[in-house]
N, C-alpha and C positions, 0 to 999 in steps of 0.2 A: 199375236194380235191381242188387243184388249177391248173390253166393252165397259163403259162407265156404269157405275152404280150411283143413282141420284136420290137425294132426299125427296120423299113423296110430297112434301108440302112446299119447300122452297125451290126444288129442282136444281139445287146446287150439287156439285159432284162430291160424293163421300168417299168413293174408292173406285177401283177397277177390278174386273175379273180377267185373269189371264186365260186366253183361249189357244190351245195347241192347234196348229194348222200345218199341213204338209202338202206342198205342191211338187208332185212327181214329174220328172222330165219326160216320162213315157205315158203316165196315166192321168196327168193333170192334177186337179184338186182331189185329194183323198180325204174322206170324212174321218173325223176322230173316232166314230164308231168302228170304222174298219181298222185304222192303224193302231189304235189303243188296244183293241182286241188281239191284233197280231203280236204286238209287243208283249202282252200278257202271256200268250201261248208260247212265245219264243224265249221267255225268261228275261226279257229286256226292259220290263216296265220300270224297274228301279233306276236304271241308267237314264231312260227317257224322262221319267218323272223328276229326277234331280236336276237334269239339264234344263227342263222347263222352269223349275224353281229358281235356278241360278240366273237365267235370262230375265225372269220376271222381276226379281228383287233388284237386279242391276238396273233395269229400265225404270222401275218405280222409285229408285233412289233420287231421281231428278224431279219428283213430284212431292214437294214438302207437305206433310200433314195428311196425305192421302194413303189409305190402306190398299193392299192388294190381296185378292183372293186367288188361290191356286187349287185346282182339283187334284185329288189324290185317289188312285185306284185302291179298292179294298185289299188287293194283293200286296201293295206296297206296305201296308200296315202289318203284314205277316213278318216283315223284316224286324228283328228285335232291336236293331240299331237305327231304325228309321228316325226316331225323334232326335237322337244325338247327331245324326248326319244332317238333319234339317238345321239344328243349332250351329253346326260347323259352317254350313253355307251362309247363314245369316251373319255369323261372326266375320267370315272372310269378306263379305260385302259391306260390313259395318251398317247393317240394316236393322232397325229397331224391331224386335220380335212382336211388339204390340201393334205394329202396322200390318201384320200378316194374319190372314184367315185361311185355314185349311178346310176345303170343302170335300165332303165325302157323301156318297150315295147310300141308299138304304141297304145295299149289299154288304156294308160293313157290319150290319147287325147279325149276319150269319157267317161271315168269313172270318173265323178266328176272333170272336168278339172279346175274349179275355185279353188277348194281345193288343187289340185295338184300344181297349180301355186303359191299358198300361201306357200305351203310346200317347193317348190323349192327356193323361195325367202329367206326363213329362212335358209335353208341349205346352200345356196350360201353365205349368210352373215357370216356363220361360216367358209367359205373357202372350203366347199365340192363342188365337180363338179358333173354335171348331164349329163349322156350319154343316147342317144336314141339307144336302142338295136334293132337288127333284121330289120333294115331299108331296104325296098325293097320288103317285103313280105306282106305289108298291104296297108294302105290308107293314110299315112301321106302326107300332102300337104306342099308346100313351105310356105304358110301362117302360118301353124301350127309350122313349124320349127322356124320361126321368132318369133311367139307369145310366145312359151315356152322358147326360148333362150337356147337351149341345148349347152353344152360345147364340146361335141364330138358325132360323128355318127359312129355306128357300122354297117357295111354292112352285110346283111343276107347271110348265107352260100349258099343259093340256087343260088344267083347271081354269086358266085365264081364257083360253080360246072358247071353252064351253059357255062362258058368260054371254056370248053372242048368239047362242043357239037354243038354250033350254033354261027356263027359270029354276028347274030342280037342280041343275048343275051349278047354277049361281048360288043356290042355298048350300050346296056342298062346299063351295069355295068359302063362303062366309063362315060356315061352321068350322072349317079347318083353321081359318085365321083366328076365330074366337078361341079355339083350343090352344093355339100358340100363345095368344095373349093371356089366357088363364095360367099357362105355365111360365109366364114372364119371359117368353122367347120373342125377341125382335123378328120381324118377318120381312123378307124380300120377295117381291113378286117379279118373276121372270117372264119374258115374252110379251111385254107391254108394247102394243102397236098402235093403239088409238087413245085419244083423250078420254073417251068414255070408259075404257078399261082402267086407265090410270085413276080416274075419279072413283070408280067402283071399289077398287082394292084399297085406295087411301081411306075412303069412308069406312071400310070394313076393318081397318086397323093395321094395314101394312105401312111401315115407316120408310121403306126403301124400294126403289123401282129400277128395273133393268129391261131394255128392249129397244127395238128399232125406232120407237117413237122418239127416243133421245139420241141414239147413235147406233149405227151398224158396227160390227167389229172393226177396229182401226189399229193402225201401226202405232208404236210408241211416239214417233215424231208427230203423227196426226193428233194424238191425245195432247201432247205438249202444245201444239199450235192452237188447238181448240179451247183448252182450258187454262193453260199456264203461260202462254206467251204474253208479253206486255200489250200487244196489239189486239189480243183476243177480247171479244165482247163479253166472254164468260169469265175472264180472269178477274180475280179479286171480288 
């Protein structure tokens, strides 16, 4: 499944985030929190992660000029061959590395950070961008943001939801975005569900938005129909 990333001002599609989903024949829909954790414990996260990447770039190849973001587990970055294997997948799919963003959570800051930094350097040399996902729900410091040199920050949904409940939480969100702007980090706001939330984060400095206000997770065919088919009202 994929979810669009839209320009905060124009609402035009900028990219898509690939979302791993599993529908079990016996358990029904299994959440990523469950099956990703299982894959990590079973030592299968590399195989799963690379398969998600292969499928994502294959589908995104039909969307010209649009980037694709793919989440990576901190455990995958322990693999010393991770970056080169990503490069092989992109080469096999003839996919421009500059259209790919690797998203990592704050766990990467403590899970073998030296290896992660080496992987990031190799990925960036290919043209791949690195985004810090779910910022605001953990422990990332200003020093860590500078040390790892992320290319984009994604604000955790919990900070967006807090806008509707507490002015103090709204101040935390605005300060977080201001921090990113001071570090010259573009900011994506996740979990946008209302026009009020979209306006608030745009005025605070977010340049990219994602959430149910624009689209629920959709299949590749649905993305194509909504944004790229000739008959689409959003195409062009």
